C-alpha positions as CSV (number, residue, x, y, z in Angstrom):
1,X,0.9,21.0,-16.9
2,X,1.6,20.8,-12.8
3,X,4.8,21.0,-11.3
4,X,3.9,20.2,-7.8
5,X,5.0,16.8,-5.8
6,X,2.4,14.0,-4.9
7,X,2.3,13.0,-1.2
8,X,2.4,9.5,-0.2
9,X,2.0,7.9,3.1
10,X,2.1,4.8,4.9
11,X,1.9,3.3,8.6
12,X,5.5,2.2,8.2
13,X,7.6,1.8,5.2
14,X,5.7,-0.8,3.0
15,X,4.5,2.4,1.0
16,X,7.5,2.3,-0.4
17,X,6.7,-0.1,-2.9
18,X,3.9,2.2,-4.2
19,X,6.9,4.9,-4.5
20,X,8.8,1.9,-6.9
21,X,5.8,1.5,-8.9
22,X,4.9,5.0,-9.1
23,X,9.0,6.4,-10.3
24,X,8.3,3.5,-12.9
25,X,4.7,4.9,-14.3
26,X,4.9,8.4,-13.2
27,X,9.0,8.9,-13.4
28,X,8.7,12.7,-14.1
29,X,6.9,13.4,-11.0
30,X,8.4,14.6,-7.8
31,X,7.3,12.8,-4.9
32,X,7.2,13.2,-1.1
33,X,6.6,10.2,1.4
34,X,5.9,9.8,5.0
35,X,6.3,6.5,6.5
36,X,5.1,6.5,10.2
37,X,7.6,4.4,11.7
38,X,7.1,4.9,15.0
39,X,3.8,4.0,15.0
40,X,3.9,1.0,12.5
41,X,1.5,-1.2,12.3
42,X,-1.6,0.5,12.3
43,X,-3.8,-2.6,11.4
44,X,-4.3,-4.2,14.6
45,X,-5.8,-0.4,16.0
46,X,-9.1,0.9,16.4
47,X,-11.0,2.9,13.7
48,X,-10.9,5.8,16.0
49,X,-7.3,5.6,16.1
50,X,-6.4,4.8,12.5
51,X,-8.2,7.9,11.8
52,X,-6.6,10.4,14.2
53,X,-3.3,8.8,13.0
54,X,-4.1,8.9,9.3
55,X,-5.5,13.0,9.7
56,X,-2.2,13.8,11.3
57,X,-0.2,12.0,8.1
58,X,-2.2,13.9,5.8
59,X,-1.3,17.1,7.7
60,X,2.3,16.7,7.7
61,X,2.0,16.3,3.9
62,X,-0.2,18.9,3.1
63,X,2.7,21.3,4.9
64,X,3.8,21.0,1.4
65,X,2.3,22.2,-1.7
66,X,0.8,19.3,-3.1
67,X,-1.2,18.1,-6.1
68,X,-2.4,14.7,-4.9
69,X,-2.0,12.0,-2.0
70,X,-1.4,8.4,-2.6
71,X,-2.5,6.7,0.5
72,X,-0.2,3.9,0.4
73,X,-2.1,2.0,3.4
74,X,-4.5,-1.0,2.9
75,X,-5.7,0.0,6.5
76,X,-6.4,3.6,6.2
77,X,-7.9,3.2,2.6
78,X,-10.4,0.7,4.3
79,X,-11.2,2.3,7.2
80,X,-10.7,6.0,6.9
81,X,-10.3,7.4,3.0
82,X,-14.1,8.7,3.0
83,X,-13.3,10.8,5.8
84,X,-10.4,12.3,4.5
85,X,-11.7,12.6,1.1
86,X,-14.2,15.2,2.9
87,X,-11.9,16.5,5.0
88,X,-9.5,17.8,2.2
89,X,-9.7,19.7,-1.0
90,X,-7.0,17.6,-3.5
91,X,-7.1,14.3,-5.0
92,X,-6.5,11.5,-2.7
93,X,-6.2,7.8,-3.9
94,X,-6.7,4.5,-2.3
95,X,-5.8,0.9,-2.6
96,X,-8.9,-0.7,-2.9
97,X,-11.2,0.2,-5.4
98,X,-8.0,0.1,-8.5
99,X,-7.0,-3.1,-7.0
100,X,-10.2,-4.8,-6.9
101,X,-11.2,-3.4,-10.5
102,X,-7.7,-5.5,-11.5
103,X,-8.8,-8.5,-9.5
104,X,-12.3,-8.7,-10.7
105,X,-10.9,-8.7,-14.2
106,X,-8.5,-11.3,-13.8
107,X,-10.2,-14.1,-12.2
108,X,-11.7,-16.6,-14.0
109,X,-13.5,-18.7,-11.5
110,X,-15.0,-15.8,-9.5
111,X,-13.2,-16.7,-6.5
112,X,-11.0,-14.0,-5.0
113,X,-8.7,-14.2,-2.0
114,X,-8.0,-11.2,-0.2
115,X,-5.3,-10.8,2.6
116,X,-4.3,-7.8,4.7
117,X,-4.1,-6.4,8.4
118,X,-6.9,-7.4,10.8
119,X,-8.3,-3.6,10.5
120,X,-8.4,-4.0,6.4
121,X,-10.3,-7.6,6.6
122,X,-12.6,-6.0,9.8
123,X,-13.8,-3.2,7.5
124,X,-14.9,-5.5,4.6
125,X,-14.1,-2.4,2.1
126,X,-12.4,-5.1,-0.3
127,X,-15.6,-7.4,-0.1
128,X,-18.1,-4.3,-0.6
129,X,-16.3,-2.9,-3.4
130,X,-16.0,-6.3,-5.1
131,X,-19.6,-7.3,-4.8
132,X,-20.8,-3.8,-6.1
133,X,-18.3,-4.8,-9.4
134,X,-19.4,-8.0,-10.1
135,X,-22.1,-9.6,-7.7
136,X,-20.9,-13.2,-8.4
137,X,-17.5,-13.1,-6.8
138,X,-17.0,-15.0,-3.9
139,X,-14.5,-13.2,-1.8
140,X,-12.2,-15.2,1.0
141,X,-10.7,-12.5,3.3
142,X,-7.6,-13.6,5.9
143,X,-5.7,-11.7,8.1
144,X,-1.9,-11.8,8.4
145,X,-0.9,-9.7,11.3
146,X,2.6,-10.8,11.5
147,X,3.4,-10.4,7.9
148,X,4.0,-6.3,8.4
149,X,6.5,-7.0,11.6
150,X,8.5,-9.6,9.7
151,X,8.9,-7.5,6.7
152,X,9.6,-4.1,8.7
153,X,12.2,-6.5,10.4
154,X,14.0,-7.6,7.4
155,X,12.4,-11.3,7.3
156,X,10.6,-11.7,3.7
157,X,13.7,-13.8,1.8
158,X,12.9,-17.7,0.7
159,X,14.6,-19.7,2.5
160,X,13.9,-17.8,6.0
161,X,12.7,-20.7,8.3
162,X,10.4,-17.6,10.4
163,X,8.2,-16.5,8.0
164,X,7.9,-19.5,5.2
165,X,6.3,-21.3,8.8
166,X,3.8,-18.0,9.3
167,X,3.1,-17.9,5.5
168,X,2.3,-21.6,5.2
169,X,-0.1,-21.2,8.3
170,X,-1.6,-18.2,7.2
171,X,-2.2,-19.6,3.6
172,X,-2.7,-22.9,3.6
173,X,-6.5,-22.6,4.2
174,X,-6.9,-19.9,1.8
175,X,-5.2,-22.0,-1.3
176,X,-8.2,-25.0,0.1
177,X,-10.4,-22.3,-1.1
178,X,-9.6,-22.7,-4.5
179,X,-9.1,-18.7,-5.3
180,X,-7.4,-18.2,-8.5
181,X,-6.8,-14.7,-7.4
182,X,-5.1,-13.2,-4.4
183,X,-4.9,-9.5,-3.3
184,X,-2.5,-8.5,-1.6
185,X,-4.2,-5.7,0.4
186,X,-1.3,-4.4,2.2
187,X,1.4,-2.5,0.6
188,X,4.4,-4.6,2.7
189,X,3.1,-7.5,0.9
190,X,4.8,-7.5,-2.4
191,X,8.1,-8.3,-0.6
192,X,6.4,-11.7,-0.1
193,X,5.6,-12.3,-3.7
194,X,7.9,-15.2,-4.0
195,X,6.6,-16.7,-0.5
196,X,3.1,-16.0,-1.2
197,X,3.3,-17.3,-4.4
198,X,5.2,-20.6,-3.5
199,X,2.1,-21.1,-1.1
200,X,-0.6,-20.7,-3.4
201,X,1.0,-22.2,-6.6
202,X,1.3,-20.7,-10.1
203,X,-2.4,-20.8,-10.8
204,X,-2.9,-17.8,-8.3
205,X,-2.8,-14.5,-9.7
206,X,-1.2,-12.2,-7.2
207,X,-2.6,-8.3,-7.2
208,X,-0.3,-5.9,-5.8
209,X,-2.4,-3.0,-3.8
210,X,0.4,-0.6,-4.6
211,X,0.8,-1.0,-8.2
212,X,-2.9,-0.5,-8.8
213,X,-3.4,2.3,-7.2
214,X,-0.2,3.8,-8.7
215,X,-2.0,3.2,-12.4
216,X,-5.3,4.8,-10.8
217,X,-3.3,7.7,-9.6
218,X,-1.6,8.7,-13.5
219,X,-5.6,8.1,-14.9
220,X,-6.9,10.7,-12.6
221,X,-4.1,13.2,-12.8
222,X,-4.1,12.7,-16.7
223,X,-7.9,13.5,-16.3
224,X,-7.5,16.6,-14.6
225,X,-4.6,17.7,-16.7
226,X,-2.3,17.7,-13.3
227,X,0.7,15.4,-14.8
228,X,3.9,16.9,-15.3
229,X,5.1,16.9,-18.8
230,X,8.4,17.6,-18.3
231,X,11.1,15.3,-19.4
232,X,12.8,14.7,-16.5
233,X,13.5,12.3,-13.8
234,X,11.4,13.2,-10.6
235,X,12.9,13.6,-7.2
236,X,12.0,11.4,-4.1
237,X,12.1,12.8,-0.7
238,X,11.5,10.8,2.2
239,X,10.4,11.7,6.0
240,X,9.6,9.1,8.9
241,X,8.4,9.2,12.5
242,X,10.9,7.4,14.2
243,X,15.2,7.0,13.8
244,X,16.5,7.3,10.7
245,X,20.0,5.5,11.0
246,X,18.5,2.4,9.3
247,X,16.3,3.7,6.7
248,X,18.5,2.8,3.6
249,X,18.8,-0.3,4.1
250,X,15.1,-0.7,4.8
251,X,14.2,1.3,2.0
252,X,16.5,-0.5,-0.5
253,X,14.6,-3.8,0.2
254,X,11.1,-2.1,-0.5
255,X,12.6,0.2,-3.5
256,X,14.8,-2.9,-4.5
257,X,17.4,-0.8,-5.7
258,X,20.4,1.3,-3.7
259,X,19.1,4.3,-2.1
260,X,21.3,7.6,-2.5
261,X,20.1,9.4,0.1
262,X,18.2,8.8,3.8
263,X,15.0,10.2,5.0
264,X,14.4,13.0,7.5
265,X,12.8,12.7,10.8
266,X,9.8,14.5,11.6
267,X,7.6,14.8,14.9
268,X,4.4,13.8,13.6
269,X,2.8,14.6,17.0
270,X,2.9,18.6,16.2
271,X,0.4,17.6,13.4
């Protein structure tokens, strides 16, 4: 048994959807979350800049005595995970591999769509991983750069003309490819499930990166005997790199519950 907390980070607050999944799947565990809200989104940055930011995020989280880190950021997972794993001596889980395994398992026609940030699409990690899992799978990728800033500004509800218009523009070509499975390759996107599902149709299975990575982390911790087996409800502590005033309201969107306490602001440039 290991009582140390799990660290989780994202470029903004989208990774809180992974926190929600972790609290359902690993309710006994303590969690420490960092959202780099002063530099969100990462998706349009260069690989070098993304790796620089990710290293700082990890250094901050490692100022705590952690037993594992979940990288709840599709952009970092697709561009920087190998480097981060090589530089750190604790288990790290990204969103790509577990999400691809789930998509490969559920697709029936071997046509899988993937929507994510520009950097994730450029990196090609989802396409490569799916090809390794099943060479017959065709992958159709689409960058959706406006989704993250719109979600972070509360534009994710059905009936919002702005997000619905953007979603139709992004997803209409994807629907025409005939995919039966769509990977939501960014942890912000589960807030858009209703809108995305409405455009794609009920016959398309949506696979959430945050949820699948949470299941993967549980498997890893169990295999290495790192689970906290105490019968308790774990605590979650939140840190951000920008103003905390609106954190409780925004975080409640992602967690789908009323947050009882706010976040702590830190200077990420110190790390």
